[in-house]
Structures are given as structure tokens and as C-alpha cells.
N, C-alpha and C positions, 0 to 999 in steps of 0.2 A: 067601553066607548069605542065605536068603530073609528078608523082613521079619518073617514069623511066627516063624522060628527065632531071629532077632536079639532080638525082643521077649521070647521065652521065656527066652533067656539072661540078659536084664536082670532079669526077674522072679525068676530063680533065684539072684540075687546073694546072697552071704553078707555081711550088713551088719557082721559082727564081724571080717571079714578085709579088711585094707587092699588087698591085691592084687586081690581079687575086686571091691571097690568101684571101684578105678581102672580095671580092665579093662572094667567095664560102663558107667561114666559119665564117666571121664576127669577133666579139670580142673574141669568144671562140678560134678561130684560132690563134689569137695573143698570148694567153697564151700557147697554145700547141707548136707553133713555137719557142717561146722564151725558153720554157722548153727544147725542142730538141736541140736548138742551144747552150745553155749554159750547158746542162747536159749530152747530148749524143754525142759521137764523130762523129756519122754519120750525125749530124746536122750542121757541121762546115760550110757548103756552104750556109746555109739559110740566107735570107736578113734581119737581125735583125734591123739595123739602119733605113733602108728605110721603113720597115714595121711599125715601131713605128711612124715615122714622117708622113707617109701617113695616118695611122689610126687617128692620131691627127687632121690632115687636114680634114678628112672626118667627124669629129664630129661637124664641123661648120654648117652643115645643109643646105647648098645651095640647092635650089630646083632642079637644073639641074644636080646634082650629082647622079649617079646610085646607089651608096652605101652610106648609112647614119649610123653612129655609135653614141652611147651615151658615153659622156666623162667619167662619174663616173665608169660604168662597165668596160670601157676600161682601166682606170688607175689601177683598181683592178686586172684585168686579166694580164696586163703587169707586174705588180709588183710580183704577185704570180708566174707567169711563170718564170720570171727571177731569183727570189730568190730560188724557189724550184728546178729549173734546176741546178743552181750552186751547191747547197747542194748535190743534187743527183750525180753530176759529182765528187765531192770531195769524197763521200762515195764509188763510183765505183773505184776511184784511191786507196783508202785505202784497198779495197778488192782484186783488180786485179793487182795493181801495174802498171808497164809499158807494161804488156803483150798485152793489147788491142791496144796500140799505135804501138808497134813493128810489129804487124801483118798487119797494114795498108800499102798500096803501094802508097798512095797519096803524091806526093812531097809537095803540098800545106799544107797538114796536118803536115808533118814532119818539114816544115819550121816554122809553128806555134808553134810546140813543142820547137824548138830551141829558138825562141823569148820568149816564156813563161819562159823557164829556165833562160834565160839572165835577164828577169825582176825580177825574184825571187832572183837571185844572186846579181844584181846591187842595187835594191831598198829595199830589205827586204820584209817580208811577207805582211805587211799592205799596203804599197804603191803599191806593185805589184798586189795584188788582186783588188784594186780599179782601177788602170790604165788599167788592162787587159780588163775591161768592155768596154772600148772605142776602142778596137782594134779587128777588125774582125778576126776570126779563133783563135786568142790568147785567146779570152774570152771563147772559147770552150775547149781548151786543158789545160789552166792553172789550171782549177778546179781539174781534175783528177791527174795532176802532183803534185799539192799541197797535195792531199791525199796520193799519192805514196811517196812523200818526207816527209810525216808525219808532215806537218805544223800543229801546235796545233789547235784542232777543235774549241776552243773558239775564237782564233784569227781569223781563217778563216771565221767563221760564222759572227762575228762582222763586219768585213771589207767587206765581200761579200754582206751583207745586205746594208751597207752604199753605196757602189759603185753601187749595183744593183738598188737601189731606185733612185739615182741621174741619172743614165743612162736611165732607162726605163721611169720613170715619167717625167724626164727633156726633153727627145726627144719628147714624146707625147705632152707635153705642148707647146713645141716650134712649132710643126706643128699646134696645135690648135690656138696659138696666131697669127701665120702668116695667117692661113686660115680665122680668124675672122677680121683681119685688112686690108688685101689686096684683092680687088675684083679679081675674076678669077685667084687666085694664083695657082690653079691646072693646069693651062695651062703651068706653068713653073716648073712642078713637077720634071722632070728629073734633070735639073741643080740644083734645090734646094736640092734634095736628095744627089747629088754629094757634094754639099757644106756642108751638115750635116756630111757626112763621113769625109770630110777634117777637119771640126771643131772638130769632135770627137777625132782626133789625136793631137789636140793642147795640152791637159794636158801632154801627153807623150813627146811632143817636148819641152815644157817648163821645164819639169823635167830633160830631157836630157841636155838641155843647162845649167841648174843650176848645175848639177853634173859635167859638163865639167869645169865650172868656179871654182867649189870647188877643182877640181883635179889639176888645173893649178898651184896654189901656192905650192902644194906638189911636183909636178914635178920640180919646180924651185929650191927647196931646195936639190934636189938629186945631 
């Protein structure tokens, strides 16, 4: 492929499709996409969950796969992108407050802001920062909101690192484990990605049910 054609193929990449992103940019693209999704408000639409899972799957090295990635560099890129992005988003929130969010006209983004604020109010700083990692859009907007609301930097950093590592490394390893153990698993990639997204919401659901059970006795005493 000539340099011109190669450049054209990269420019034609579908940023909403994990396989297209990986084919164009490889491991480096994973780090860049995760940084944008978790650190820049314009990245709220990017496919973080499916990108991580698909990248892990492509590390298994099946000969018939057009894209092959190495697991160790992938884990490093995923972790660095996720952690650096969240910290960047927090710092943007500290500097710019809610100004950037208020300028956006995206209903999806504003819905994410509402859910992020509810998480912080309901669960406190530590749990909210960790849980937000597993919710698309919310993991983008919670970081600047935490900065704007002046969540202590030490608390935010500690829990965003914990949640970011579990999320990024965990989903990559899940894709790698399935790709290593199930023949032709990439034939079922779309339903598997949907399953990963659903599973990523389980921690939030469990926490919601737990908080409901805790609230019931209090309501009964009123």
C-alpha cells in the first residue's frame, strides 16, 4: 500500500466502530481513544467498552484475523489512556467549571451530566468515581463535574486510578480470555460486545439495589 493510500484509509476510519479504529491505529489508538473518551467532553460518543474488548480479542493471534495486537503494550496503552484522560478531565473541570458543559447542545451529554451528579450525590465521591467508569457517557462527564464541584484531588485520583485499572485492564483481559478459549469467537463479536456493555452496568445495578434495601427500613420508621 502506498503512503497516500495508507493515509487515506486512516482518514476514512469509522470512529464509532472498534474494529475500524484498531485496524487504522492499533494499540496507540486505544490509548488515544480512551484518553479522549474519559478526558475530553467531545469524546463522549467513543466506543470505550467495545474497543477494549475487541482489542483484547485481537491479541489472541488467530492467523485469519486481519488485525493482530500484543497484549502487554495494549494493557499499558489502555491503562495510561484511561488514567491520564480522567485526570485531565478533572483538571479541566477545576479550571473551567461547568462552562464547557453548558455550551453543549447534545441531549445525550446533558443526560450524562445529570446521571453523574446523581452518582456523586447518592454514593459519595469514592463509589461514584469508580462506578462511573462502567457507564458510557457518565465516565466522560463525571471527571470534569468532580473537578467543578471541588472533589478533593487526592480522593479523586486514588479512586479514578482504582476504577480505571479495573475497567480498562479487566475488559481487555476478558476479551483476551474469551478469544483464547473459544474458537472463532470473533464471529460472535457484536453480541459479545453487547453483553460486555450490559455486564459493565452490573456494579451500578447492585449498588442501586443495595441502597434501596438500606433505604426501606428508614422509610418504614417515618
